[in-house]
VEXPA-202979 format. One record per residue (C-alpha): residue number from 0; x, y, z. Coordinates in Angstrom, 3 decimals, always signed. Layout:
REM residues N
+-----+----------+----------+----------+
!  nr !        x !        y !        z !
+-----+----------+----------+----------+
! NUM !        X !        Y !        Z !
...
+-----+----------+----------+----------+
***
This chain:
REM residues 187
+-----+----------+----------+----------+
!  nr !        x !        y !        z !
+-----+----------+----------+----------+
!   0 !  +76.263 ! +110.669 ! +197.356 !
!   1 !  +73.705 ! +111.097 ! +194.555 !
!   2 !  +74.876 ! +114.683 ! +194.048 !
!   3 !  +78.504 ! +113.585 ! +193.818 !
!   4 !  +77.629 ! +110.881 ! +191.282 !
!   5 !  +75.585 ! +113.363 ! +189.220 !
!   6 !  +78.493 ! +115.849 ! +189.316 !
!   7 !  +80.973 ! +113.201 ! +188.089 !
!   8 !  +78.664 ! +112.080 ! +185.257 !
!   9 !  +78.066 ! +115.690 ! +184.138 !
!  10 !  +81.791 ! +116.433 ! +184.306 !
!  11 !  +82.633 ! +113.500 ! +182.022 !
!  12 !  +79.756 ! +114.379 ! +179.707 !
!  13 !  +80.990 ! +117.945 ! +179.346 !
!  14 !  +84.515 ! +116.681 ! +178.621 !
!  15 !  +83.197 ! +114.516 ! +175.806 !
!  16 !  +81.205 ! +117.395 ! +174.324 !
!  17 !  +84.226 ! +119.705 ! +174.182 !
!  18 !  +86.734 ! +117.033 ! +173.199 !
!  19 !  +87.345 ! +117.781 ! +169.555 !
!  20 !  +90.516 ! +118.251 ! +167.586 !
!  21 !  +89.562 ! +121.802 ! +166.579 !
!  22 !  +87.172 ! +124.335 ! +168.095 !
!  23 !  +86.616 ! +128.059 ! +168.438 !
!  24 !  +89.353 ! +129.755 ! +170.476 !
!  25 !  +92.083 ! +127.206 ! +169.686 !
!  26 !  +95.523 ! +128.558 ! +168.849 !
!  27 !  +97.667 ! +126.221 ! +166.762 !
!  28 ! +101.321 ! +126.629 ! +165.898 !
!  29 ! +102.637 ! +124.204 ! +163.277 !
!  30 ! +106.353 ! +124.115 ! +162.372 !
!  31 ! +107.404 ! +121.736 ! +159.651 !
!  32 ! +109.168 ! +121.132 ! +156.375 !
!  33 ! +108.119 ! +120.963 ! +152.765 !
!  34 ! +108.661 ! +118.285 ! +150.157 !
!  35 ! +108.654 ! +118.916 ! +146.415 !
!  36 ! +109.856 ! +122.511 ! +145.922 !
!  37 ! +108.342 ! +124.775 ! +143.279 !
!  38 ! +110.848 ! +126.186 ! +140.827 !
!  39 ! +112.319 ! +122.963 ! +139.512 !
!  40 ! +111.778 ! +124.452 ! +136.045 !
!  41 ! +114.345 ! +127.103 ! +137.016 !
!  42 ! +116.951 ! +124.416 ! +137.604 !
!  43 ! +116.643 ! +124.645 ! +141.383 !
!  44 ! +116.516 ! +120.900 ! +141.954 !
!  45 ! +115.849 ! +119.438 ! +145.392 !
!  46 ! +115.555 ! +121.743 ! +148.419 !
!  47 ! +113.796 ! +121.355 ! +151.772 !
!  48 ! +111.752 ! +124.400 ! +152.835 !
!  49 ! +111.061 ! +125.165 ! +156.477 !
!  50 ! +107.495 ! +126.290 ! +157.195 !
!  51 ! +105.552 ! +127.745 ! +160.102 !
!  52 ! +101.751 ! +128.014 ! +160.192 !
!  53 !  +99.686 ! +129.882 ! +162.780 !
!  54 !  +95.931 ! +129.295 ! +163.102 !
!  55 !  +93.352 ! +130.840 ! +165.435 !
!  56 !  +89.834 ! +129.371 ! +165.711 !
!  57 !  +87.214 ! +132.076 ! +165.123 !
!  58 !  +84.391 ! +129.504 ! +164.862 !
!  59 !  +84.060 ! +125.776 ! +165.541 !
!  60 !  +84.587 ! +125.197 ! +161.811 !
!  61 !  +86.760 ! +128.178 ! +160.732 !
!  62 !  +90.240 ! +129.406 ! +161.596 !
!  63 !  +92.308 ! +132.326 ! +160.315 !
!  64 !  +96.026 ! +132.803 ! +160.543 !
!  65 !  +99.357 ! +133.346 ! +158.873 !
!  66 ! +102.110 ! +131.312 ! +157.288 !
!  67 ! +105.812 ! +131.709 ! +156.607 !
!  68 ! +108.368 ! +129.623 ! +154.803 !
!  69 ! +111.918 ! +129.702 ! +153.480 !
!  70 ! +114.194 ! +127.580 ! +151.324 !
!  71 ! +117.577 ! +128.061 ! +149.720 !
!  72 ! +119.665 ! +126.014 ! +147.324 !
!  73 ! +123.305 ! +126.384 ! +146.243 !
!  74 ! +125.168 ! +124.395 ! +143.639 !
!  75 ! +128.340 ! +124.624 ! +141.607 !
!  76 ! +128.219 ! +125.197 ! +137.892 !
!  77 ! +131.407 ! +124.596 ! +135.980 !
!  78 ! +134.779 ! +124.852 ! +137.675 !
!  79 ! +134.698 ! +128.351 ! +139.147 !
!  80 ! +131.058 ! +129.344 ! +139.365 !
!  81 ! +128.224 ! +128.737 ! +141.793 !
!  82 ! +124.619 ! +129.832 ! +142.064 !
!  83 ! +122.341 ! +130.394 ! +145.059 !
!  84 ! +118.576 ! +130.595 ! +144.830 !
!  85 ! +116.550 ! +131.689 ! +147.903 !
!  86 ! +112.811 ! +131.993 ! +148.367 !
!  87 ! +110.897 ! +133.471 ! +151.342 !
!  88 ! +107.127 ! +133.106 ! +151.620 !
!  89 ! +104.648 ! +134.844 ! +153.950 !
!  90 ! +100.951 ! +135.625 ! +153.945 !
!  91 !  +97.485 ! +134.951 ! +155.322 !
!  92 !  +95.456 ! +131.762 ! +155.419 !
!  93 !  +91.953 ! +130.721 ! +156.434 !
!  94 !  +90.831 ! +127.141 ! +157.000 !
!  95 !  +87.451 ! +125.428 ! +156.874 !
!  96 !  +87.553 ! +122.467 ! +159.289 !
!  97 !  +84.899 ! +120.371 ! +157.584 !
!  98 !  +85.664 ! +117.100 ! +159.388 !
!  99 !  +84.222 ! +118.520 ! +162.609 !
! 100 !  +81.106 ! +119.699 ! +160.759 !
! 101 !  +80.577 ! +116.255 ! +159.207 !
! 102 !  +81.102 ! +114.570 ! +162.582 !
! 103 !  +78.534 ! +116.893 ! +164.165 !
! 104 !  +75.931 ! +116.030 ! +161.489 !
! 105 !  +76.282 ! +112.246 ! +161.257 !
! 106 !  +75.510 ! +109.634 ! +163.871 !
! 107 !  +78.895 ! +107.891 ! +163.589 !
! 108 !  +82.118 ! +108.513 ! +165.485 !
! 109 !  +84.595 ! +109.976 ! +162.971 !
! 110 !  +87.348 ! +110.451 ! +165.591 !
! 111 !  +86.918 ! +114.231 ! +165.549 !
! 112 !  +88.530 ! +114.325 ! +169.007 !
! 113 !  +91.851 ! +113.318 ! +167.357 !
! 114 !  +91.417 ! +114.070 ! +163.646 !
! 115 !  +91.070 ! +117.467 ! +161.954 !
! 116 !  +90.666 ! +117.576 ! +158.168 !
! 117 !  +90.555 ! +121.053 ! +156.642 !
! 118 !  +90.628 ! +123.026 ! +153.402 !
! 119 !  +92.843 ! +126.120 ! +153.379 !
! 120 !  +92.875 ! +128.937 ! +150.811 !
! 121 !  +95.887 ! +131.247 ! +151.209 !
! 122 !  +97.226 ! +134.480 ! +149.736 !
! 123 ! +100.701 ! +135.918 ! +150.183 !
! 124 ! +103.941 ! +137.231 ! +148.805 !
! 125 ! +107.094 ! +135.458 ! +147.648 !
! 126 ! +110.475 ! +137.209 ! +147.945 !
! 127 ! +112.956 ! +135.506 ! +145.623 !
! 128 ! +116.616 ! +136.033 ! +144.951 !
! 129 ! +119.149 ! +134.396 ! +142.681 !
! 130 ! +122.849 ! +135.149 ! +142.824 !
! 131 ! +125.713 ! +134.074 ! +140.595 !
! 132 ! +128.964 ! +133.826 ! +142.531 !
! 133 ! +132.058 ! +133.591 ! +140.374 !
! 134 ! +134.860 ! +131.947 ! +142.317 !
! 135 ! +137.363 ! +132.880 ! +139.609 !
! 136 ! +137.689 ! +136.486 ! +140.732 !
! 137 ! +134.732 ! +138.241 ! +139.075 !
! 138 ! +132.319 ! +140.282 ! +141.159 !
! 139 ! +129.176 ! +138.371 ! +142.279 !
! 140 ! +125.938 ! +139.704 ! +140.847 !
! 141 ! +122.230 ! +139.164 ! +141.299 !
! 142 ! +120.270 ! +137.420 ! +138.592 !
! 143 ! +116.752 ! +138.459 ! +137.641 !
! 144 ! +114.258 ! +136.278 ! +139.489 !
! 145 ! +111.391 ! +138.582 ! +140.440 !
! 146 ! +109.262 ! +138.697 ! +143.551 !
! 147 ! +105.587 ! +137.860 ! +143.177 !
! 148 ! +102.156 ! +137.650 ! +144.761 !
! 149 ! +100.849 ! +134.123 ! +144.984 !
! 150 !  +97.763 ! +132.312 ! +146.148 !
! 151 !  +96.250 ! +128.870 ! +146.184 !
! 152 !  +94.464 ! +126.246 ! +148.197 !
! 153 !  +95.466 ! +123.056 ! +149.938 !
! 154 !  +93.917 ! +120.240 ! +151.910 !
! 155 !  +95.311 ! +119.440 ! +155.331 !
! 156 !  +95.119 ! +116.841 ! +158.035 !
! 157 !  +96.055 ! +116.993 ! +161.700 !
! 158 !  +96.187 ! +114.013 ! +164.025 !
! 159 !  +96.452 ! +114.736 ! +167.755 !
! 160 !  +98.103 ! +112.193 ! +170.025 !
! 161 !  +96.928 ! +114.154 ! +173.062 !
! 162 !  +95.018 ! +117.368 ! +173.782 !
! 163 !  +97.952 ! +119.687 ! +172.979 !
! 164 ! +100.261 ! +117.906 ! +170.527 !
! 165 !  +99.836 ! +116.357 ! +167.101 !
! 166 ! +101.157 ! +115.967 ! +163.576 !
! 167 ! +100.069 ! +117.724 ! +160.400 !
! 168 ! +100.326 ! +117.202 ! +156.656 !
! 169 !  +99.143 ! +119.520 ! +153.884 !
! 170 !  +98.939 ! +118.698 ! +150.176 !
! 171 !  +98.229 ! +120.568 ! +146.988 !
! 172 !  +99.276 ! +124.116 ! +146.319 !
! 173 ! +101.011 ! +124.996 ! +149.572 !
! 174 ! +102.987 ! +128.266 ! +149.410 !
! 175 ! +106.447 ! +126.678 ! +149.523 !
! 176 ! +106.136 ! +123.166 ! +148.121 !
! 177 ! +103.767 ! +120.440 ! +146.955 !
! 178 ! +103.337 ! +119.131 ! +150.508 !
! 179 ! +104.197 ! +120.192 ! +154.058 !
! 180 ! +104.730 ! +117.891 ! +157.055 !
! 181 ! +105.376 ! +118.633 ! +160.706 !
! 182 ! +104.111 ! +119.001 ! +164.258 !
! 183 ! +101.232 ! +120.987 ! +165.738 !
! 184 ! +101.085 ! +122.496 ! +169.217 !
! 185 !  +97.594 ! +123.515 ! +170.377 !
! 186 !  +97.087 ! +126.119 ! +173.103 !
+-----+----------+----------+----------+
***
């Protein structure tokens, strides 16, 4: 009976030690949408990008991965003309999960089993296209809106409602917009 009780106590203790929102070996897939599209200076206006982030934990405080995103916007200009702008984003990202580090160093519960706060630098490429479509019979043609390399950094937050599912939000210079919001699946 003593051995069974000791086994149960050690089992629960080991669960508490490994119960953290992010750790080495985690694979996270985060689909979502962006708010606040870049390119408003080009006359793009409001568009909602779709985004997908992939992260793999290479250390208890560091993950590496990839991102992708896309948005498009079409509007009419005048009576017979319309424009379509499209923007595809893809690249690499690395995240420093500092909330877990802080929780490991202080003697207070910071909910690191549910909360993951991270800083993510990223570097990638942006494929952009702009097309003028004349509905009055003229041939459509592409406008000059060049592709580009881009990079930046953002701060992110994930909140897990259980061991494998949560929500995420990222702010700052995300590749597609000023903020991204969505879901996270952890494997």
